[in-house]
Backbone bond lengths (Angstrom), bond angles and torsions (degrees), N, CA, C in turn:
res aa  C-N    CA-C-N  psi(-1)  N-CA   C-N-CA  omega(-1)  CA-C   N-CA-C  phi
1 M - - - 1.452 - - 1.515 107.22 -
2 S 1.307 115.19 140.63 1.457 118.34 -176.42 1.520 110.53 -67.05
3 G 1.331 114.53 151.35 1.452 120.37 -180.00 1.505 113.06 -59.48
4 S 1.322 117.45 -35.28 1.463 119.15 -177.87 1.527 111.43 -67.45
5 I 1.331 117.83 -37.51 1.461 120.19 177.40 1.528 109.69 -67.95
6 L 1.313 116.90 -41.09 1.466 120.40 176.15 1.524 109.54 -58.42
7 D 1.323 116.70 -45.92 1.466 120.08 179.39 1.522 111.32 -62.47
8 E 1.321 117.12 -39.95 1.468 120.84 178.23 1.521 111.08 -64.01
9 I 1.327 117.02 -42.99 1.468 121.27 178.86 1.532 109.63 -63.30
10 K 1.330 116.28 -44.04 1.466 119.74 178.13 1.522 111.05 -63.05
11 D 1.328 117.19 -37.46 1.467 120.75 177.63 1.523 111.38 -63.32
12 V 1.345 116.09 -45.21 1.469 120.61 179.29 1.524 110.02 -60.87
13 I 1.312 115.90 -47.56 1.463 120.26 -179.15 1.525 110.79 -63.56
14 G 1.323 116.85 -42.58 1.457 120.81 178.49 1.515 112.96 -61.16
15 L 1.333 116.03 -41.62 1.466 119.96 178.62 1.523 111.24 -63.62
16 I 1.316 116.56 -45.11 1.467 120.56 -178.09 1.520 111.47 -67.59
17 L 1.322 116.36 -39.07 1.459 120.26 -177.81 1.525 112.81 -88.06
18 D 1.335 116.46 -1.39 1.465 122.50 -179.19 1.531 111.02 58.03
19 L 1.342 114.99 49.69 1.460 121.94 178.84 1.524 109.61 -114.25
20 E 1.309 116.09 150.72 1.460 121.74 174.10 1.537 108.23 -71.27
21 P 1.337 117.31 151.09 1.474 119.95 -178.68 1.523 113.97 -53.22
22 D 1.329 117.58 -38.25 1.461 119.17 -179.02 1.527 113.17 -75.82
23 E 1.328 117.43 -5.70 1.466 121.46 177.37 1.531 112.06 -91.28
24 V 1.335 117.17 -7.77 1.463 121.43 -177.75 1.521 109.12 -107.79
25 N 1.328 115.70 120.74 1.464 120.84 175.86 1.520 108.03 -137.91
26 E 1.315 117.16 -176.41 1.462 120.84 -175.55 1.522 113.18 -63.68
27 E 1.314 117.88 -21.71 1.464 121.63 -178.88 1.528 112.97 -90.65
28 T 1.330 117.68 -10.06 1.458 120.85 179.05 1.524 108.98 -59.98
29 G 1.323 116.98 129.82 1.460 119.25 -178.58 1.517 112.81 -169.29
30 A 1.303 114.56 -174.56 1.462 121.57 -176.72 1.525 112.24 -62.06
31 D 1.319 117.17 -30.40 1.473 120.48 -177.63 1.526 113.59 -74.22
32 N 1.338 116.90 -23.06 1.463 118.11 -174.08 1.531 114.21 -129.94
33 T 1.332 116.50 9.81 1.458 120.44 -178.48 1.521 108.67 -131.81
34 E 1.308 116.29 110.94 1.463 121.67 -173.96 1.530 112.44 -56.51
35 A 1.322 116.97 -37.86 1.466 120.41 -176.83 1.530 113.12 -72.18
36 W 1.343 117.91 -15.19 1.462 121.72 -177.37 1.526 108.68 -86.14
37 D 1.326 115.18 84.45 1.457 120.74 175.01 1.531 108.16 -108.31
38 S 1.319 117.25 -174.28 1.471 119.65 -175.86 1.526 111.96 -65.16
39 F 1.324 117.69 -33.75 1.460 120.17 177.76 1.522 110.85 -67.57
40 A 1.330 117.23 -43.99 1.460 120.84 177.20 1.522 110.43 -63.00
41 Q 1.323 116.60 -38.77 1.466 120.59 179.34 1.528 110.09 -62.73
42 L 1.316 117.19 -41.84 1.462 120.83 176.92 1.520 110.48 -63.26
43 Q 1.325 117.73 -41.77 1.461 121.38 177.90 1.531 111.06 -61.73
44 I 1.323 117.09 -40.22 1.463 121.62 177.82 1.523 109.93 -61.27
45 L 1.330 116.85 -48.27 1.455 120.23 -179.24 1.527 111.63 -62.43
46 L 1.316 117.37 -43.63 1.465 120.30 179.65 1.525 111.21 -63.77
47 A 1.321 117.06 -40.51 1.467 120.78 178.75 1.528 110.86 -64.47
48 L 1.329 117.12 -40.77 1.463 120.51 179.39 1.527 111.51 -70.55
49 E 1.331 117.02 -36.81 1.470 119.92 175.35 1.518 109.93 -58.94
50 E 1.317 116.36 -46.06 1.464 120.67 -178.58 1.525 111.31 -67.37
51 K 1.310 117.39 -44.17 1.464 122.13 -176.08 1.524 112.28 -66.65
52 Y 1.334 117.13 -40.86 1.464 121.20 -173.29 1.521 114.24 -108.25
53 G 1.317 118.16 -2.88 1.454 120.30 178.99 1.516 113.52 66.02
54 V 1.320 116.18 33.90 1.464 120.97 177.80 1.519 108.57 -108.97
55 E 1.329 115.64 167.39 1.455 121.21 177.85 1.515 108.81 -127.92
56 F 1.328 115.38 128.40 1.459 120.11 -179.37 1.517 110.74 -98.05
57 L 1.321 114.20 145.56 1.459 122.54 176.20 1.527 109.04 -95.48
58 P 1.340 117.24 163.35 1.473 119.14 178.38 1.528 113.12 -54.26
59 E 1.313 117.97 -37.26 1.466 119.64 179.88 1.525 111.82 -69.15
60 D 1.346 117.32 -27.30 1.466 120.20 174.02 1.523 109.68 -65.09
61 F 1.328 116.22 -43.51 1.465 121.80 179.15 1.525 110.43 -56.05
62 E 1.326 116.24 -45.41 1.460 121.13 -178.72 1.520 112.19 -65.13
63 E 1.335 115.92 -30.97 1.467 121.31 -176.35 1.531 112.96 -82.62
64 M 1.322 117.63 -27.06 1.456 122.14 -169.93 1.527 111.93 -87.17
65 V 1.334 115.82 71.19 1.468 120.94 -173.64 1.532 113.32 -109.55
66 S 1.329 117.18 6.65 1.461 121.82 175.88 1.524 108.01 -156.39
67 V 1.319 115.87 166.44 1.463 119.34 177.63 1.522 109.92 -58.25
68 N 1.319 117.19 -43.76 1.462 120.79 179.87 1.530 111.30 -60.22
69 C 1.324 117.18 -44.37 1.472 120.73 179.17 1.530 110.95 -66.12
70 V 1.330 116.96 -38.85 1.464 120.60 177.31 1.521 109.14 -61.29
71 M 1.322 117.43 -43.14 1.464 120.97 179.24 1.526 111.13 -60.90
72 Q 1.322 117.32 -42.62 1.459 120.90 -178.86 1.533 110.82 -62.60
73 V 1.321 116.95 -44.97 1.465 120.40 179.60 1.526 109.93 -66.57
74 M 1.321 117.22 -43.20 1.470 120.31 179.73 1.517 111.07 -62.12
75 E 1.309 116.69 -39.33 1.460 120.08 179.09 1.529 110.29 -60.49
76 R 1.326 116.51 -43.31 1.480 119.65 177.38 1.519 110.63 -63.03
77 K 1.323 116.97 -43.36 1.482 121.18 -177.52 1.520 111.07 -65.59
78 L 1.304 117.80 -42.10 1.464 121.92 -175.21 1.522 112.82 -78.86
79 N 1.329 117.32 -20.17 1.464 120.20 -179.52 1.519 113.42 -91.93
80 R 1.326 117.22 2.52 1.467 120.32 -179.59 1.486 110.22 -79.84
């Protein structure tokens, strides 16, 4: 995935989680970020759907629990 898309995804996640840009990396996720709860995760998915014109399935929601996982799902969605 291109660096610019990764940066955009990190920006979206940072805005939703109210984190500084340097606080968001590929390991940022529900397991290590207090603000990343199920509501925040839904907000992230909705923001990415709107930004990229993709549609997520329930199983995507379950999988997207970190920046790295979000990138993997987005890569599949954008390469279709």
